[in-house]
C-alpha positions as CSV (number, residue, x, y, z in Angstrom):
1,X,-15.0,-12.5,13.3
2,X,-13.3,-9.1,13.2
3,X,-10.5,-8.8,10.7
4,X,-7.2,-6.9,10.7
5,X,-4.9,-6.3,7.7
6,X,-7.6,-7.0,5.2
7,X,-5.6,-4.6,3.0
8,X,-2.1,-3.3,3.8
9,X,-3.4,0.3,4.4
10,X,-5.4,-1.1,7.4
11,X,-2.1,-1.3,9.4
12,X,0.1,1.9,9.3
13,X,3.2,2.1,11.5
14,X,5.3,5.3,11.9
15,X,8.4,5.3,14.0
16,X,8.8,7.7,16.9
17,X,12.4,8.3,16.4
18,X,14.7,9.2,19.4
19,X,18.2,9.4,18.1
20,X,19.1,13.1,17.5
21,X,22.2,14.9,16.1
22,X,23.2,18.5,15.9
23,X,24.3,19.0,12.4
24,X,25.2,22.4,10.8
25,X,24.4,23.2,7.2
26,X,27.1,22.1,4.8
27,X,28.7,19.8,7.3
28,X,30.1,16.7,5.6
29,X,29.1,13.3,7.0
30,X,29.5,9.7,6.3
31,X,25.9,8.6,6.5
32,X,22.7,9.6,4.8
33,X,19.5,9.2,6.9
34,X,16.2,8.9,5.2
35,X,12.6,7.8,5.8
36,X,11.7,4.6,4.1
37,X,8.0,4.1,3.2
38,X,7.1,0.6,2.2
39,X,3.8,-1.2,1.5
40,X,3.6,-5.0,1.8
41,X,7.4,-5.3,1.8
42,X,9.6,-7.3,4.2
43,X,12.3,-4.9,5.6
44,X,15.2,-7.2,4.7
45,X,13.9,-7.8,1.2
46,X,13.5,-4.1,0.7
47,X,17.1,-3.3,1.9
48,X,18.4,-6.1,-0.4
49,X,16.7,-4.4,-3.3
50,X,18.0,-1.0,-2.4
51,X,21.6,-2.4,-2.0
52,X,21.3,-4.1,-5.4
53,X,20.0,-1.0,-7.2
54,X,22.7,1.1,-5.6
55,X,25.5,-1.5,-6.1
56,X,26.6,-1.4,-2.5
57,X,26.7,-4.0,0.3
58,X,23.6,-4.4,2.4
59,X,25.9,-4.0,5.5
60,X,26.0,-0.3,4.8
61,X,22.4,0.1,5.9
62,X,21.2,0.6,9.5
63,X,17.8,0.6,11.0
64,X,16.2,1.1,14.4
65,X,13.5,-1.6,14.3
66,X,11.9,-4.3,12.1
67,X,8.3,-3.6,11.0
68,X,5.4,-5.7,9.8
69,X,5.4,-6.9,6.2
70,X,1.7,-6.7,5.5
71,X,1.4,-3.0,6.4
72,X,2.3,0.5,5.3
73,X,5.3,1.4,7.4
74,X,7.5,4.5,7.8
75,X,10.9,4.1,9.4
76,X,14.3,5.8,9.6
77,X,17.2,4.2,7.7
78,X,20.8,5.1,7.4
79,X,23.2,4.2,4.6
80,X,27.0,4.8,4.5
81,X,28.7,6.8,1.8
82,X,25.9,7.0,-0.8
83,X,25.1,10.3,-2.5
84,X,21.6,11.7,-1.8
85,X,21.0,12.2,-5.5
86,X,21.3,8.4,-6.1
87,X,18.9,7.7,-3.3
88,X,16.4,10.3,-4.5
89,X,16.5,8.8,-8.0
90,X,15.5,5.3,-7.1
91,X,12.2,4.0,-8.4
92,X,10.8,0.8,-6.8
93,X,7.2,-0.2,-6.7
94,X,5.5,0.4,-3.3
95,X,8.8,1.8,-1.8
96,X,9.5,5.5,-1.3
97,X,12.5,7.4,0.1
98,X,12.3,10.9,1.6
99,X,13.5,13.3,4.3
100,X,17.2,13.0,3.5
101,X,19.8,14.2,6.0
102,X,23.6,14.1,6.1
103,X,24.7,12.6,9.4
104,X,27.8,11.4,11.3
105,X,26.4,8.3,12.8
106,X,24.8,5.0,11.8
107,X,21.2,4.2,12.9
108,X,21.2,1.0,15.1
109,X,18.6,-1.3,16.6
110,X,16.9,0.4,19.5
111,X,17.5,4.0,18.3
112,X,13.8,4.8,18.5
113,X,11.4,5.8,21.3
114,X,8.3,3.9,20.1
115,X,5.8,3.5,17.3
116,X,2.6,5.3,16.2
117,X,-0.1,3.0,14.8
118,X,-3.1,3.7,12.6
119,X,-5.1,0.5,12.5
120,X,-8.5,-0.4,10.9
121,X,-10.4,-3.3,12.3
122,X,-13.0,-4.5,9.7
123,X,-15.9,-6.9,9.4
124,X,-17.4,-6.1,12.8
125,X,-21.0,-7.0,13.7
126,X,-23.1,-5.2,16.3
127,X,-22.3,-7.6,19.1
128,X,-18.6,-7.5,18.4
129,X,-18.7,-3.7,18.2
130,X,-20.0,-3.5,21.8
131,X,-17.3,-5.9,23.0
132,X,-14.5,-4.1,21.2
133,X,-15.6,-0.7,22.5
134,X,-15.9,-1.9,26.0
135,X,-12.4,-3.4,25.8
136,X,-11.0,-0.2,24.3
137,X,-12.3,1.7,27.3
138,X,-10.7,-0.8,29.7
139,X,-7.3,-0.6,27.9
140,X,-7.4,3.2,27.9
141,X,-7.9,3.3,31.6
142,X,-5.9,0.2,32.8
143,X,-3.4,-0.4,30.0
144,X,-2.6,-4.0,28.9
145,X,-0.1,-6.6,29.9
146,X,3.1,-6.0,27.9
147,X,3.4,-9.5,26.6
148,X,5.9,-10.3,23.8
149,X,3.8,-10.9,20.6
150,X,3.8,-14.1,18.6
151,X,6.2,-12.5,16.1
152,X,8.9,-12.8,18.7
153,X,8.8,-16.6,18.4
154,X,8.8,-16.9,14.6
155,X,6.3,-18.3,12.1
156,X,7.0,-21.8,13.4
157,X,6.8,-20.8,17.1
158,X,10.3,-22.3,17.5
159,X,12.9,-19.6,18.1
160,X,12.5,-19.9,21.9
161,X,12.8,-23.7,21.7
162,X,16.1,-23.3,19.8
163,X,17.2,-20.8,22.4
164,X,16.5,-23.1,25.3
165,X,18.4,-25.9,23.7
166,X,21.4,-23.6,23.2
167,X,21.2,-22.5,26.9
168,X,21.2,-26.2,27.9
169,X,24.3,-26.7,25.7
170,X,22.3,-29.2,23.6
171,X,23.5,-27.8,20.3
172,X,22.5,-30.8,18.3
173,X,18.9,-30.5,19.5
174,X,19.0,-26.7,18.7
175,X,20.0,-27.4,15.1
176,X,17.4,-30.1,14.6
177,X,14.6,-28.0,16.1
178,X,15.5,-25.2,13.7
179,X,15.7,-27.4,10.7
180,X,12.7,-29.7,11.2
181,X,10.0,-28.1,13.4
182,X,7.3,-27.1,10.9
183,X,4.6,-24.5,11.0
184,X,2.6,-22.2,8.7
185,X,4.8,-22.5,5.6
186,X,4.4,-23.5,2.0
187,X,3.8,-27.1,1.1
188,X,7.3,-27.6,-0.3
189,X,8.9,-26.2,2.8
190,X,6.9,-28.4,5.1
191,X,7.6,-31.4,3.0
192,X,11.4,-30.7,3.2
193,X,11.3,-30.5,7.0
194,X,9.1,-33.6,7.3
195,X,11.5,-35.7,5.1
196,X,14.6,-34.5,6.9
197,X,12.9,-35.3,10.2
198,X,12.3,-38.9,9.0
199,X,15.5,-39.6,7.0
200,X,18.0,-37.5,8.9
201,X,19.9,-37.4,5.6
202,X,21.4,-33.9,5.0
203,X,22.6,-34.7,1.4
204,X,19.1,-35.8,0.2
205,X,17.4,-32.9,2.1
206,X,19.8,-30.4,0.5
207,X,18.5,-31.4,-2.9
208,X,14.9,-30.7,-2.1
209,X,15.5,-27.7,0.2
210,X,13.9,-24.5,-1.3
211,X,16.7,-22.2,-2.5
212,X,15.4,-19.2,-0.5
213,X,16.1,-21.1,2.8
214,X,19.6,-19.8,3.1
215,X,20.1,-20.6,6.8
216,X,19.0,-24.2,6.5
217,X,21.3,-24.6,3.5
218,X,24.3,-23.2,5.4
219,X,23.6,-25.5,8.4
220,X,23.3,-28.6,6.3
221,X,26.3,-27.9,4.1
222,X,28.5,-27.5,7.2
223,X,27.2,-30.8,8.8
224,X,27.7,-32.7,5.5
225,X,31.4,-31.6,5.6
226,X,31.8,-31.9,9.4
227,X,29.2,-34.4,10.9
228,X,28.3,-33.7,14.5
229,X,30.0,-30.3,14.6
230,X,26.7,-28.6,15.6
231,X,28.5,-25.7,17.3
232,X,30.4,-25.0,14.1
233,X,27.2,-25.2,12.1
234,X,25.4,-22.7,14.3
235,X,28.4,-20.3,14.2
236,X,27.9,-20.2,10.4
237,X,24.8,-18.2,11.1
238,X,25.1,-14.4,11.8
239,X,25.7,-13.6,15.4
240,X,22.7,-11.3,15.5
241,X,20.5,-14.1,14.2
242,X,21.8,-16.5,16.9
243,X,21.2,-14.0,19.6
244,X,17.6,-13.8,18.6
245,X,17.2,-17.4,19.8
246,X,18.4,-16.6,23.3
247,X,16.3,-13.4,23.4
248,X,13.2,-15.3,22.3
249,X,13.6,-17.7,25.2
250,X,14.0,-14.8,27.6
251,X,10.8,-13.4,26.2
252,X,9.0,-16.7,26.6
253,X,10.0,-16.9,30.2
254,X,8.9,-13.3,30.8
255,X,5.5,-14.0,29.3
256,X,5.1,-17.1,31.6
257,X,6.1,-15.0,34.6
258,X,3.8,-12.1,33.6
259,X,0.8,-14.4,33.3
260,X,1.0,-15.2,37.0
261,X,2.6,-12.1,38.6
262,X,1.1,-8.7,39.1
263,X,4.4,-7.1,40.0
264,X,4.9,-3.8,38.2
265,X,8.3,-4.5,36.7
266,X,9.6,-8.1,35.9
267,X,13.0,-9.5,35.0
268,X,14.1,-10.6,31.6
269,X,16.2,-13.4,33.1
270,X,19.9,-13.3,32.5
271,X,23.1,-14.3,34.3
272,X,23.2,-11.0,36.3
273,X,19.5,-11.2,37.4
274,X,19.1,-10.9,41.1
275,X,15.8,-12.5,42.0
276,X,16.0,-11.2,45.6
277,X,14.8,-7.8,44.5
278,X,11.4,-9.1,43.3
279,X,8.3,-9.7,45.3
280,X,7.6,-12.5,42.8
281,X,10.9,-14.3,43.6
282,X,9.4,-17.6,44.6
283,X,7.0,-17.6,41.7
284,X,9.9,-16.9,39.3
285,X,12.1,-19.6,40.8
286,X,9.3,-22.1,40.5
287,X,8.8,-21.2,36.8
288,X,12.4,-21.4,35.8
289,X,12.9,-24.6,37.9
290,X,10.0,-26.2,36.0
291,X,11.9,-25.2,32.8
292,X,15.0,-26.9,34.1
293,X,17.2,-23.8,33.9
294,X,18.8,-21.2,36.1
295,X,19.8,-17.6,35.6
296,X,23.4,-18.7,35.4
297,X,22.6,-20.7,32.3
298,X,22.5,-17.5,30.4
299,X,26.3,-17.3,30.8
300,X,26.9,-19.6,27.9
301,X,30.2,-21.6,28.0
302,X,29.7,-23.2,24.7
303,X,28.9,-19.9,22.9
304,X,29.9,-17.0,25.2
305,X,29.1,-14.5,22.4
306,X,25.4,-15.3,23.0
307,X,25.5,-14.7,26.8
308,X,22.9,-12.3,28.2
309,X,23.1,-10.5,31.5
310,X,19.3,-9.8,31.6
311,X,17.2,-6.7,31.9
312,X,13.8,-5.6,33.1
313,X,10.5,-4.9,31.4
314,X,7.4,-3.1,32.6
315,X,4.5,-5.5,33.0
316,X,1.7,-3.0,32.1
317,X,2.0,-0.5,29.2
318,X,-0.4,2.4,28.6
319,X,-1.0,3.3,25.0
320,X,-0.6,7.1,24.5
321,X,-3.2,9.0,22.5
322,X,-5.6,6.1,22.2
323,X,-8.5,7.2,20.1
324,X,-11.1,5.3,18.0
325,X,-14.1,5.7,15.7
326,X,-16.6,3.3,14.4
327,X,-17.9,3.8,10.8
328,X,-19.5,1.9,8.0
329,X,-17.1,-0.7,6.5
330,X,-16.9,-0.1,2.8
331,X,-15.2,-3.4,2.1
332,X,-17.7,-5.7,4.0
333,X,-21.4,-5.2,3.3
334,X,-23.5,-4.6,6.4
335,X,-20.5,-4.5,8.7
336,X,-18.7,-1.8,10.8
337,X,-15.1,-0.9,10.9
338,X,-13.1,0.6,13.8
339,X,-10.3,3.1,13.1
340,X,-8.0,3.5,16.0
341,X,-4.7,5.4,16.7
342,X,-2.2,5.0,19.5
343,X,1.5,5.1,20.4
344,X,3.3,2.5,22.4
345,X,7.0,2.2,23.5
346,X,9.6,0.3,21.5
347,X,9.5,-3.4,22.3
348,X,5.8,-3.4,22.9
349,X,3.4,-5.1,20.4
350,X,0.3,-3.6,18.8
351,X,-0.9,-7.1,18.0
352,X,-1.0,-7.8,21.8
353,X,-3.2,-4.8,22.3
354,X,-5.5,-5.9,19.5
355,X,-5.8,-9.4,21.1
356,X,-7.1,-7.6,24.2
357,X,-9.9,-6.0,22.1
358,X,-11.2,-9.3,20.8
359,X,-11.5,-11.0,24.2
């Protein structure tokens, strides 16, 4: 079976940055922009280390997108009111800072055009090579369906389920799904979720909850103090994090629609979505009716701050500059590796393209 990410260097991501500023030499600014190179680091853990080393709040940092952990990634970061010399002097294993600029604005989510990937697929036999090469040719000519990747739904494949419960104003169910649905986690974490699911005892669960599970701890502490205040418990979580649940459910719906529709552009359902403009109207209505929701549900009365008006997403995406080469795999005896490069727009997933190659 072909392998990806056998080593972090097999998956290299470089942002195609879009946000531009005209800055004259010597102009004073409030932000420093820099390129963050990291290998096998989670972005938030990396920013936490940077903030600790600099002695500043992590809230000072801005970024345009979240990148894979098991990879080598290059991305633009901004930090407010920190001298360049302090940034340049930082020494952290597998983290590098470069390309410093003094700027007037913060970098925010979405301030990028896309991402450039350099990916190595390893452990390929002759039969698999033929299949991968054939699929590469197809993707180059026809593109691929722009599905949201599994990362969108979390390690436990649960973020969209939490989002749906929030939309249905079943906040108790939302909290319990988040706390107890298990997945690919460490044994201690799975045991914690299993016991809580059985006992429904927050006080006991808190004692065995791994200390790094900050969100779970916040939720349980609130519910111990205020039983049944599930809205209050959820509001203890950062608003950006809670919005992720609703966005994940929108993404789930979009994937379900895209599986059955061949329409060029499809809606990310929200309270302003007008289904009359789509040829797939009846199909979409059938899918959301089966889910037991309507577009109006995205105007949340219980948590108006999480309301979403909706958007649109292209169904097919064409990777730019898609090139590949097969060579001997130095890490797997007798096997072949495929090195490929391509660019895709922000919001599209390289992992989805790779899945197409293995079909």
